[in-house]
C-alpha positions as CSV (number, residue, x, y, z in Angstrom):
1,M,7.9,23.5,24.0
2,Q,7.3,25.7,21.0
3,A,10.3,24.2,19.1
4,A,8.8,20.7,19.6
5,L,5.4,21.8,18.4
6,D,7.0,23.5,15.4
7,R,9.0,20.4,14.5
8,I,5.8,18.3,14.8
9,A,3.9,20.7,12.5
10,A,6.8,20.6,10.0
11,M,6.8,16.8,10.0
12,R,3.1,16.7,9.4
13,E,3.4,19.2,6.5
14,S,6.2,17.1,4.8
15,R,3.7,14.2,4.2
16,P,3.1,13.8,0.5
17,G,-0.4,14.8,-0.5
18,P,-2.8,12.9,-2.7
19,A,-2.1,15.2,-5.6
20,E,1.7,14.4,-5.4
21,L,1.0,10.7,-5.2
22,E,-1.3,10.9,-8.2
23,A,1.3,12.9,-10.2
24,A,4.0,10.3,-9.5
25,L,1.6,7.5,-10.5
26,A,0.8,9.3,-13.7
27,R,4.5,9.8,-14.5
28,A,5.1,6.1,-13.9
29,R,2.2,5.1,-16.2
30,K,3.5,7.4,-19.0
31,Q,7.0,5.8,-18.7
32,V,5.6,2.3,-18.9
33,E,3.5,3.2,-22.0
34,A,6.6,4.7,-23.6
35,L,8.6,1.6,-23.0
36,A,5.7,-0.6,-24.4
37,A,5.6,1.7,-27.5
38,T,9.4,1.4,-28.1
39,T,9.2,-2.4,-27.7
40,H,6.4,-2.6,-30.2
41,V,8.3,-0.5,-32.7
42,M,11.4,-2.8,-32.3
43,Q,9.2,-5.9,-32.7
44,V,7.5,-4.7,-35.9
45,G,10.8,-3.6,-37.5
46,M,12.4,-7.0,-37.3
47,P,11.9,-9.5,-40.1
48,G,9.9,-12.7,-39.2
49,A,12.8,-15.1,-39.7
50,I,15.0,-13.2,-37.3
51,Q,12.2,-13.0,-34.8
52,D,11.6,-16.8,-35.0
53,G,15.3,-17.5,-34.6
54,L,15.6,-15.2,-31.6
55,R,12.5,-16.7,-30.1
56,E,13.9,-20.2,-30.3
57,T,17.4,-19.2,-29.1
58,F,16.2,-17.3,-26.1
59,K,13.2,-19.5,-25.1
60,P,14.9,-20.8,-21.9
61,T,16.1,-17.3,-21.1
62,T,12.6,-15.9,-21.6
63,R,11.3,-18.3,-19.0
64,H,14.0,-17.3,-16.6
65,I,13.3,-13.6,-17.2
66,A,9.6,-14.2,-16.7
67,E,10.4,-15.9,-13.3
68,I,12.7,-13.1,-12.4
69,R,10.1,-10.5,-13.3
70,G,7.5,-12.3,-11.2
71,L,9.9,-12.5,-8.2
72,M,10.8,-8.8,-8.7
73,N,7.1,-7.9,-8.7
74,Q,6.7,-9.7,-5.4
75,V,9.7,-7.9,-4.0
76,V,8.4,-4.5,-5.2
77,G,5.0,-5.3,-3.7
78,R,6.6,-6.2,-0.3
79,L,8.8,-3.2,-0.4
80,E,5.8,-0.9,-1.1
81,R,4.0,-2.5,1.9
82,L,7.0,-2.1,4.1
83,E,7.3,1.6,3.0
84,N,3.6,2.2,3.7
85,D,3.9,0.5,7.1
86,L,7.0,2.5,8.0
87,L,5.3,5.8,6.8
88,A,2.2,5.0,8.8
89,E,4.4,4.1,11.9
90,R,6.3,7.3,11.5
91,N,3.1,9.4,11.3
92,A,1.7,7.6,14.3
93,R,4.9,8.4,16.2
94,V,4.6,12.0,15.2
95,D,1.1,12.0,16.5
96,D,2.1,10.3,19.7
97,L,4.9,12.9,20.2
98,A,2.4,15.7,19.7
99,L,0.1,14.2,22.3
100,L,3.0,13.7,24.7
101,V,4.1,17.4,24.3
102,E,0.5,18.5,24.9
103,L,0.2,16.3,28.0
104,I,3.5,17.6,29.4
105,S,2.6,21.2,28.7
106,S,-0.9,20.8,30.2
107,G,0.7,19.1,33.3
108,W,3.0,22.1,33.8
109,R,0.1,24.5,33.4
110,A,-1.9,22.6,36.0
111,A,1.1,22.6,38.3
112,N,1.6,26.4,37.9
113,E,-2.1,27.0,38.5
114,R,-2.0,24.9,41.7
115,L,1.1,26.7,42.9
116,E,-0.6,30.1,42.3
117,R,-3.7,28.9,44.3
118,I,-1.4,27.8,47.2
119,E,0.4,31.2,47.1
120,D,-2.9,33.0,47.1
121,T,-3.9,31.0,50.2
122,V,-0.6,31.6,52.0
123,R,-0.3,35.4,51.2
124,P,-3.3,36.6,53.2
125,Q,-1.9,34.9,56.3
126,G,1.1,37.2,56.3
127,A,3.6,34.8,54.7
128,T,6.1,36.0,52.2
129,V,6.2,34.1,49.0
130,Y,9.5,33.9,47.1
131,K,9.4,32.9,43.4
132,L,12.1,30.5,42.3
133,G,14.6,32.1,39.9
134,H,13.8,35.7,41.1
135,T,16.4,37.5,43.2
136,Q,15.3,39.1,46.4
137,A,16.1,42.8,46.9
138,S,17.7,43.4,50.3
């Protein structure tokens, strides 16, 4: 019983906190800003004629890349929703397991208390009560 409660507590502690999520988001923002700065430096460093030639050459490719980027953003959004749903489902199952363990342990406690009341009722009438699992001395 204690092992199950310890595992449930460990699973609850493994959930990422708001500070960890905020730190990951901040790192992602910094990386996107660094990529944008590098792209800007590359764009500014090219002569205008080369930029125009590249633009004309890769115009169809640019549209395809934009479409792929849009589709990838949709995929990423759906994966994030799936991940959040799975995490919420997992946390709900952990909470359900904790409740189930508590219900089972309280049921056994109630059964033990009931058996003790029965034993206390039977003992004054002269009956001998033998506990299960205990050996009787002869």
